[in-house]
N, C-alpha and C positions, 0 to 999 in steps of 0.2 A: 280944350277945344271940343265943339259939339259932336264931331264925328268919331271921337275916340271911344273905344270900347270901355264899358263900365266894369271896373274890377269887382270881383265877387267878395262879399264880406265873409264867406264861409270857405274853408278848405275841405272840399268833399273827399279828398284823398285821405283825410284823417278820420279814423273810425269813430273816435269820440265825438267829433264835430258832426259827422254824419248821423250818429245816433241822436244827438241833440236836435238836429234839424228835423228828424223824423218825429220826435216827441213834440217839438214846437208846432209843426205843421198839423198834426192830429188835433192838438189843443186849440190852435187858432182857427181852424177851418172844420168845424164839426159837421158841416154839410157835405163833405167829400164823399161819403157813401152814396149820396144821391147821384153824384156824377158817375161813380162806379156802376151803379145800377143802370144809368142811361147808356153807358158804353156797352154793357152786357146785353141789354134789351135790343139795342140797334144791331149788334153783331148777330144775335139770334134771329132777328127778322131777315137779315141779309143772307145768312148762310144756313141752309138746311142739310149741309154735308160737312164733313171734316175740312177745316181750312187752316191756312198758315198765317201767323201774325208776326209782325215786327213792331216792337215798342221802342220808340226813340226817347232816350232819357228815362230808363226804366226805374232808376232809383231803388228804394228798398223793397219793391215788389208788391205794393198794395193793390194796384190796378191789375197787375199780372195774376195775382192770387184769385181775384174775382173772376176774371175772364177764363182762366183755366178751370175754375170750379164749376162754372155754369154754361160754358159754351163748348161746341164740338171742335176743339182745337186739336189739330194733328201735330203741329210743332209751333213753338213759341221762341222767337229770338229776342232776347233782352239786351239792348244796346245802351251802354253807359260808359263814360270815361273813368268812373270811380270804382276801383276795386273794393273800397270800403262799402259802397252801395251794393255791389254784387254780393259781398259777404252777408249783408243784412238780408238781401233777397233770398239767398240760399238757405239761411236760417228759417225764413218764413215759408219757403216753398218745398218743404220736405215731402209733401204728398205728391208732388209732380216732377220728380227729378229727371225722368227720362224724356220729358217733353220740352225741356228748356235748354236753350243754347245761350250761354252768357257771352256776349261780344264786347270786348273792351276797345272802344273807339270814341274819339272826341268829335262830335258833329260840328264843332267850330272849325275843324280842319277841312279844307276844300275836298280832299280825297276820301272823306269818311264813308261814302257809299260804294266805293270801288270794290268789285268782286262779290258783292252781295247778290244773291239770287232774287227773283221776283217773289213777292208775298201777296196773298189774297187781301190782306188787310194791314194797314199801318195805323198805330195808335200812339198818341202822345198826350201827356197830362202834366201841367205845371212844369214844363221842361224847356219849351222853345225860347223863353226869355234868357235861358242860360247861354244862348248865342252871344249874350252880353252887349248887344245893340240891335235895335229893331230893324236897322237897315239890312241886316243879314237874312231876315226872315224869308223873303220871297225866294231867294236862291236856295235856301234850305228846303223850302216846301217844293220847289221845282225838282230838286234831287230826290226828294221823297216820292214825288209823283212818278218819276222814272223807274221806281222799284215796284210799281203796281201794274198788273196787266189791265187790259181794257175791261172795264166794269169792276175793277178793284175798289176798295173802300178806304177812305181816309177819315179818321176820327181825331180831330185836333181840339185840344182844350188848353187854354192858358188864361192868365190874368189879362185885364185890359186897363188902360190908363183911366184914372178917375180924378176929377177936379178935387183939390183939397186933401188928397191922400198923400201918403209918404212914398208912394211908388215912384221910382226914378223915371222921368219922362223919356229917356233914351232907350229904356228897356222894353216898354210896352206900347203897342198900338192902341189907338182909340177903339172903342167898341165897334163903331161902324166900319173901321178899316180892316178888322180881322177877316170878315168874309171876302173883302176885296183882295186881300193878299192871297187867299186860297184860290180865287178865280184867276188872278194874275199868274199864279203858278201852274195853271192848267186844269184845275178841278172844276167840275160842272155840278149843277144841282145842289149848290152849297146851301145848307140849312142850319139854322141855329136850333140846337136840340135842348139846351138847358143854359140858363143864365142866373147865377146866384153868387153872392159874396164877392162881386167884382171879378168873376171868372166866367167864361162862356165855353160851351162845347158845340162844335160844328161837325157836320158830316159833309163829305165831298166825294164825288165819283171820279174815277180816272177814265180818261178817254184815249 
């Protein structure tokens, strides 16, 4: 049925499969460092003071490492449902142990945001499609918006649907629908910052 969630082909709870996903992603998308740099530069322009960050779907810590290395981060919350991914991130982030709070939650569960404090910035990269159906995206973004104060920053990056690709059509929005989803969730001033390799990065302000 078209509204059923799409099963994941990867068991992210399995450390070996998580490591293989990390290797495959690095190899398949060599332009990812350009996205990391865009995240960092946008955060540096926005914040000239120490600020707090929540990453949604933090995975093995690649984006986290870059933000912690180059931005004035006072604390960083890394939210992921996979203990295996948290383990990979801990191995990567040995230089920043005191700043990172690893949160084990599944953002596919409706209560994922309960009890979390507000953050100055929310970031997410190559993770939102793990909602396992695009119909869940606006609700997810709305819950994220509620975790930001007035003037807080959302940086959202994910793949988009492409004609002729092997991407599952129920997982990914069309490119033009990505900013609309952010606006529907309440974000203003939505801008596309980078678009490469079938993936786009957007910024949005919380009101």
